[in-house]
N, C-alpha and C positions, 0 to 999 in steps of 0.2 A: 459491785457496790463499794464505795470508798470506806475505809476504816473510820469509825466515829468514836470520838472521845471528848473529854472535857474541853470546852471552848469551841467545839464545832458548831457551825450554823448552817441552816438550809432547810429546804422542804423535806429532805429525807430524814432529818432530825425530827421534824414536826410529825411526820407520819408514824415514827416509832414511839414518840411521846403519846400520841393518840392511842396506839395499840396497847402500850403498857397500861394506860389508864383504863382502857376498855376491858382488860383481863384482870384488873384488880390491884394494880400497883399504883404508886403515887409519884409520878415524875415531876410534879409541879406544873407550872403554866405550860400549855401547849403553844409554844411561841417560836419553835425552831431553833432555840439556843440550848446547847448541851451543857447545862449547869450542874451544880452539885445534886440537885433533886433528881435530875434525869440519871446522873451517874449512879446514885444510890438505888434508884429503881432498877437499873440494869444489873447492878450487883445482886440484888434480891432475886431477880429473874434468873440470873446465871446460877445462883445457889440452888434454886428450886429445880433447875434442869441439869444439874450435875456438870456444869461448865466451869471453867476457870473464872473465878469471881474477881475480875480486875476492873470492871466498870467500863471496859472498852468493847465496842461492837466490831469484832473482826469476823473472819470467815465462819468459824464454828458457831458463834452466837447468832450471826445473821442467818445461817442455814436453818435454825429453828424458828427465828423470827419471821423469815420469809414464808414459811409454811402457814404461820398464823396470819400474816398479812394477806395472803391469797384466800384464806378462809376455809381451806380443806386440807385433808391429809390423804395419802394413798396408804391403804392398810391391807395386810395379807392375813387371811383367816387362820387362826391358830386352833389347835385341838381344844374342844370344849367351848368355843366362842358362841355367843348368841348376839343377835343384833341389839337386844335390850342391854346387854352388858357393854357392848361397844359404844352404844349411844350414851350410856351413863358415864363412861370414861372420857368421852369427848364433850360432855355437857350439851348434847344435842338430843334429837328424838329419832325414834325408829322410822317415822314417816319421812323425815328429811333424808335419812340414809336410803330408804327405798326410792324416793324421788330421784336421788342422784345416781341410782343404779337400776335403770330400767330392766325388767325381766328377772331381777333377783328374787329367789324364793327363800324367805327367812327360815324355812324349816328344812332346807336342803343345802346348807352352806358346805362348801368343799374346802378342806385344808389346803392352804396355799392360794386360795381364790383371791384375786385382787379386787378391792372395792374402793370407792370414793367415800370418805367420811367427812361431811361438813361439820365444822366447829359450831358450837352453840352461840356464835357471835355474828353480828351483821358484817357484811363485806364492805359496804360503802360507808366511809367515814365522812361526816359533815362538819367537822370542827378543825379542818386543815386546809392549807393552800392546795388546791386540787390540780395536780400536774397531769400531763399526758401519760407519763409512765405509771402513775397511780391509777388513772382511768383504765389503761390497758390491762394492768394486773387485775383490777376489779372486774373487768369484762371476762377475763379468764376464770376468775373465781365464781362468777354468776353462771357461766356456761357449764362449769363443773357441777354446780349445785342443781342447775335446771337444764339438763342436756337437751331437752325438747325445744329450747328456744333457737331461733335463727340468728346467727351472728355473722356479719360479713363486713366488707369494706366497699364504700362507694367510690373510692379513689385515694389519691395521696396528696399531701401538702407539697409545697416547694421543696422541702428538705426530705421528703419521702416518708413522712409519718402517715399512717393509715387514717382515713376518715371512717371510723368504725360506725356501723349501724347495728341496732338490735331490733328485732321484730317481736312484738307481743301479739299473740292471737293468730288465727288462721282464717278469719272470715273475709268476705268479699268487700266490706266497707273499709277502704284503705285511707288512713290519715298519716300525716307526716309532721313530726316535731323536730326542731333542731335548736341547738344552743351555741353560744360563744362564736358568732361571726367576728365579734370584737374581743380582743385579748384581755382588756381590762375587765370584761364582763364574764370572766371565767366561772363565777359562782353559778351561772346557769347550767354548767356541765354537771356538778354534783346534784343540782336540782333535778335534772332529768335522770341521772343515774340512780338517785335515791327513789324516784318514782318507779323506775324499773324494778328495783329490788323489793320495794314494798308491795308492788303489784304481784310479783311472782311469789313472794312469801305468803300473801293472803290467798292467792289463787290456788296454790298447792295445799294450803291448809283448809280450803273450802270455806273461807270467810269472805264477806263483803267488805268494801271500803266505802264509808260515807253513804251506805245504802245502795251502792251500785253492785249489781250482780256480775262478778268478774268472770264466772263461767259463761254467762250469756255474751259478755263483751268478747271473750276469747273466740267463741264460735261465730259471732256475727261481724267482728271487726278485725283489722290488722293494723296495729299501731307501729309505725316505723319511726325510730328515733336515732338521730345522729347527735350525740351529746356535745361534740367538740368539733366545730367546723374549722377553727383556726389554731391548731395545736402548736405551730411554730411561733406564732405571736404570743401565745400563753407561756411558752417556754421562755421567751425573752422577758416577759413581765415577772414571772415567778422565780426563774433560775438565773436570769441575767444573760448577758452576751458572752458566749464562749469563743475563744480565739480560733477554734476549729470551724466556726461558722463560715461558709464560703463567701458570705456577704459582709464579713466583719467590718472592713473599712467603710463600705457603703452605708451600712446601718448606722455607724457613728455619725457620718455626714448627714444622713437623712434625719437623725435624731438631734440635729442642731449641735453636733459636736460632743454629745454626752453619751456615756456608757450606761447610764441609769434609765432603764425602760419601764420601771415598776409603776410609775404613776401617770404616764402620758401615752403609752404605745397601744393603739387600737388596731394597727394594720397587721398584715402578714409579714413574712420574712423578706419580701421585696418592697415593703413600704406602701402596699396597696390596701386601701380600706375595702374589705371584701363586700361589705353591704352597700357599696357604691359601685360595684363592678358588674352588676347585672344589666342586661339589655332591656331596660324599662325607662325610657326617657333619659338614657345615659348622656346624650348630647347636651340636654338641658343641665344635667348635673355637672358636666364638664364646664359649661359656661359659668355656672355658679361658683365652681372652684376657682376659676380664673379671677372672678370678681373679688373673691376672698384672698387672692394672692397665693393660692395653692397651685403650683406649677409643676410639681413632680412628686416623687416618693417622699413620704414623711410619716409622722405618727398617726395621722387621721385625715379623713375626708378625701384623700386622693383616690380617684376611681379607676386608676390604671390607664395604660396607653390606649386601650380599646376594651369594649365589653367582653367579659369572660376571658380576659388575658391571663387569669390566674388558675392554676390547676384545681384549687379548692372550689371556686365558683363553677368551673366547668364540670366538676364532679357532681356538685349538687344539682345542676341543671340536667345532666344526663340521668342522674338517679330519679329525678322527678319524671322525666320522659319515659323511663322504663317501668313506671307504675301508673296507677290510675287513682291519684289521690283526690278525695272529695274535699279535703280541707287541709290547710297548713298553719302551723304555729311556729313562728320564729321568735325565740326567746332572747331578750336583751335586758340590760339594766341601764337606767333606773327611771323612776317617776310614778310607778303604780298607775300606769295608763295602758290602754289597749288601742292600737291603731288598726283601722279596718278598711279604709278607703284607698283607692288609687285611681286618679284620673277619671272618676265616675264609671269605672269599668267593672266594679264589684257587682255581684248579682243582688237582686232585691232582698234575698234572705240574709245577706251578710250582716246588716244592722241588727236584725232580730237575734241572730246567733251571738253577735257581739254584746248585745244587751244581757243575754243569759250569762255570758262569760263575766260580764261586769257584776252581775248580781251575785254569782257564787264566789268571786274573788275579792270583791270590794274595790276593784280598780275601776277608774272611770273610762268611758269611751272618749277618745280624743281624735283630733285631726292634726296632721303635721304639715308644716309649711317650710318653704325655702329649700336649702340644699338637702335637708334630711328627707324630703318628700320624693326623691328620685332614686332610681337604680338599685333599690333594695330587693331582697329575696322575695318577700311577700308581694312587692310591687310587680315583679316579673311573673309570679304565679297567677296573680289576678289578671294581669294583662293577657297572658297566654291561654288561660283556661276559663276565665270568667267564673271562677269558683271562689268560695270564701278563703281569704288569707289574712292572717293577723300577726302583727308585731306586738308582743307582750313585753312591756318594760317593767320588770319586776323590781321590787324594793325601792328604797328612797334614800337619796344622799349623793355623795360624790363618788364616781368610779375611781378605783375599784372599791366596791362595797365590801365592808369587813365581813368575814365569815360568821361573825356573831349575829348577823342578820338572817342567817340561813333558816332557822326554825320558823321565823315569821314568814319568810318568803315561801317556804314549802307549804306551810299551813294555808296561805292565801291561794296557792296554785294547785294543790292536789285535786280538788274537785273540778277545777277548770280542765285539767289534763284528762280526767275521767270523762267529763261531759263532752269534750271535743271528739271522743271516739264513738259517741252514739247520737249526737245532736243532728 
């Protein structure tokens, strides 16, 4: 990690501001700018942790901060330790320590025994620009806290970033949720990640969410979630174009000569719109592109040289083929609308289920026309399996939606995400 000090800007500054606020300091606005408020909060943190109080986040300060960012510590049992005392020192609970350490006997702790101790704070932050690196660390943190979950990779992006999946449950009813096919719509990634965390926290505490019995869902269903389908595109939007990117010159050309991708770029790192790259009336999509003057790679709408030309879409298709999904949710922004049809191939129950989703979310059921009605992920799923597939357009406004909308988006969609696993 780079050294951070007064005047620094970036998503890494934002995540540290969010952490400092979460653990009781006052860094000022969580805006990604390392101002005097952030510096003063860092100095206070350094003093409390016996570090050099210079207001600069270098290796030693970051070493402690990183442990807090991932949400857990590795602890070695000392003489006289009890889980109750350890839990008190970490502001957590004995139950959460036991959950993170399967097979541990609280009454037979061994001196020198290594255990995982979750901090008494959430892992997933929902007030920051949510990058791939943050998601990757959050997945590590959740896996440490809840070692019984299945975590894996469906494939890789153009630049080799993993398309992580998380599985909730062990039951035969398989469903699949995915987010962030489009890079400006990155807010759908923390939406799904926060759902994962809240589900696991409530499940291990033996609590329901909105009246849904999570233990029953766990036994009867398997919820597979890929929170970030387009990590390379999101990196361009949130962190900007790096000169080390092997497509550096091409990306500037595809972006109409600009190095600013933050408000226009929906595509992957090769200028392909992933949600127009699926083999579902792809030829019709290509004709529509030509009519709109879209003739090659660019910020949006270009469906690629051929269907599944991109490693991201190929990975999603193969992931689906390797499972037996009853239903698919593809999360996008924006419009507060749910699309459920494709070429009249959807099953009769699709509308009924869509109406239930509409009822619990407050989103309307809609139909899409023109270029947006072809070659999408849910289109391909409906076409291939004749099973219910839905594109959920969360939030309202102009992409990228501000993170300030997160709480409303989550509140609208939490019950939908639960319902989809049992409907």
